[in-house]
C-alpha positions in Angstrom: 17.4 145.4 117.3 18.0 145.0 121.0 18.3 141.6 122.2 15.6 140.9 124.6 17.0 137.5 125.7 13.3 136.1 125.7 10.9 134.1 123.6 7.8 135.3 122.0 5.9 131.6 122.2 5.7 129.4 125.3 8.3 126.5 125.5 5.2 124.0 125.0 3.9 126.1 121.5 7.9 126.0 120.4 8.3 122.4 121.1 5.0 121.0 119.8 5.6 122.8 116.6 9.5 121.7 116.4 7.8 118.3 116.5 5.6 118.7 113.6 8.4 119.9 111.5 10.5 116.9 112.3 7.3 114.6 111.5 7.0 116.8 108.3 10.5 116.7 106.9 11.9 113.3 108.0 14.6 113.5 105.4 15.8 116.2 103.7 17.1 116.5 100.0 20.5 117.6 98.7 20.9 119.4 96.0 23.8 120.5 93.7 21.6 123.8 92.5 20.0 125.7 94.7 16.0 125.9 93.7 13.0 126.0 95.5 9.4 125.6 94.4 8.0 128.6 92.5 11.8 129.4 91.8 11.4 129.6 87.9 8.6 132.4 88.8 10.7 135.2 89.9 10.2 137.0 87.0 7.2 138.1 87.9 8.1 138.8 91.8 8.5 142.1 93.4 11.2 141.0 95.6 12.3 142.0 99.0 16.1 141.5 99.9 16.6 141.5 103.4 20.4 141.5 104.6 21.4 142.4 100.8 24.9 143.7 101.4 26.7 145.3 99.0 24.0 145.8 96.4 26.8 145.4 93.5 27.8 141.9 94.5 27.2 139.3 92.3 24.1 137.3 94.2 22.5 141.0 93.7 23.1 141.2 90.2 21.7 137.9 89.4 18.2 138.8 91.3 17.8 141.8 89.7 18.1 140.1 86.3 16.0 136.9 87.7 13.4 139.3 89.6 10.6 141.7 88.1 12.0 144.4 91.1 14.2 143.8 93.9 14.3 146.1 96.9 17.2 145.9 99.0 17.6 146.3 102.6 20.7 146.2 104.6 21.9 147.9 108.4 25.5 148.9 106.6 24.8 152.5 105.3 27.7 151.8 103.0 26.2 149.0 101.2 24.2 151.2 99.0 20.9 149.3 99.7 17.5 151.3 99.1 16.6 151.1 102.7 18.6 150.5 106.2 15.1 148.5 108.2 12.1 146.6 107.9 10.5 149.7 109.3 11.5 152.0 106.2 9.3 149.6 103.5 5.4 149.4 103.1 3.2 146.5 104.2 1.9 144.1 101.6 4.6 145.2 98.9 6.2 142.2 97.9 5.8 138.5 96.8 8.7 137.3 97.9 11.1 137.9 100.8 14.9 136.4 100.3 17.2 136.4 103.4 20.6 134.8 102.1 22.9 134.1 105.1 21.6 136.8 107.4 19.7 134.9 110.3 22.4 133.0 111.7 23.8 136.8 112.3 20.4 137.1 114.7 19.7 136.0 118.1 16.9 133.4 117.9 14.7 134.8 120.2 14.7 138.1 118.1 13.5 135.6 115.2 10.0 135.6 115.6 9.7 139.2 115.3 11.9 139.5 112.5 9.2 136.5 110.7 6.6 138.4 111.7 7.9 141.5 109.7 8.3 139.6 107.1 4.5 138.3 106.9 3.7 142.0 106.9 5.4 143.1 104.0 4.0 140.6 101.9 0.9 140.2 99.9 -1.3 137.3 100.0 0.3 134.2 99.5 3.7 135.6 99.6 7.0 133.6 99.9 9.9 133.3 101.8 13.5 132.3 101.2 16.2 131.7 103.7 19.4 130.3 103.5 21.7 129.5 106.8 25.0 127.7 107.0 24.4 123.3 107.7 24.9 123.6 111.8 26.2 120.3 111.1 28.9 121.4 108.8 31.5 122.9 111.6 33.7 124.6 108.5 31.1 126.3 107.3 28.9 127.3 110.5 31.8 128.7 112.5 33.6 130.3 109.5 32.6 133.7 110.6 32.9 135.1 113.9 29.4 137.2 114.0 27.2 134.1 114.3 24.9 134.4 117.1 22.0 131.7 116.1 23.2 128.2 116.7 19.4 127.1 116.2 19.2 123.7 114.1 16.9 124.1 110.9 13.9 122.2 112.6 13.8 125.5 115.0 14.0 128.2 112.5 11.1 126.6 111.0 9.5 126.1 114.2 9.9 130.1 114.4 8.5 130.8 110.8 5.6 128.7 111.1 4.2 129.9 114.4 4.7 133.5 112.5 1.9 132.7 109.8 3.7 130.9 107.5 3.4 127.2 106.3 7.1 125.7 105.8 6.4 123.6 102.6 10.6 123.0 101.2 13.9 122.3 103.0 16.7 120.9 101.6 20.5 120.7 101.6 22.6 122.5 98.8 26.4 123.7 98.5 28.2 125.4 95.8 28.3 123.9 92.7 32.4 124.2 93.1 32.4 121.9 96.0 29.8 119.6 94.2 31.1 118.9 91.0 32.5 115.3 92.2 29.0 114.2 93.4 26.6 116.0 90.2 25.9 112.1 89.8 24.9 110.9 93.3 24.5 107.2 93.3 22.4 105.1 95.7 25.6 104.5 97.4 26.6 107.7 97.5 23.7 109.0 99.5 23.6 105.8 101.9 27.2 106.8 102.8 26.5 110.7 102.9 23.2 109.6 105.0 25.2 107.4 107.4 27.8 110.1 107.9 25.7 112.8 108.7 23.3 110.6 111.5 26.4 109.2 112.8 29.0 111.9 113.2 27.1 114.7 112.2 29.1 115.4 109.0 27.5 116.3 106.0 28.7 117.2 102.6 25.9 120.3 102.2 27.2 123.4 103.2 23.9 125.3 103.9 20.1 124.7 104.2 17.4 126.8 102.5 13.8 126.7 103.7 10.9 128.0 102.0 7.6 128.7 103.2 4.0 130.2 102.0 2.4 133.3 104.3 -1.0 131.5 105.3 
């Protein structure tokens, strides 16, 4: 994909939608496990895994067992993915698109086209689930040299909604081994975590997951 270095939508459109998103999600929850609305129904879903990486990786093996079927896309020809591009996949063929740790590698001005194409691939009321590093957690975000999209979660949500989705759930989470010590969060713990995040940009959470439904 060429980097066009321009936005599909006007600044006013993006700014207005950003404000709406910030009001809709004035605070985010933090989960020990990554769960989104309807995640328990994956067994009946035909899933498209965008940026799957090596199909033998643990995450893909888990999704194979969790979903009715999975179709994988990755530009790396050595990944073993089913397809190399979204253009190779039929429209209106999937119930969900899952993009784990791929959007941060795509410049924000190219994301509108990506989200638009996700929408084309989905059936009516199809869903997308996107996970990116938490930009407030510097260690997680800058752990990879190829990160190109440094937009906060609410800007990513704005572009998703401008392409015909309704973002209905956004939350922080971390891998289990990093959250064992906070499995039993008390009110005091939550207040301390919120204070560190709001005042110093520090957050326990490594990742942010966004769930949206095709309108």
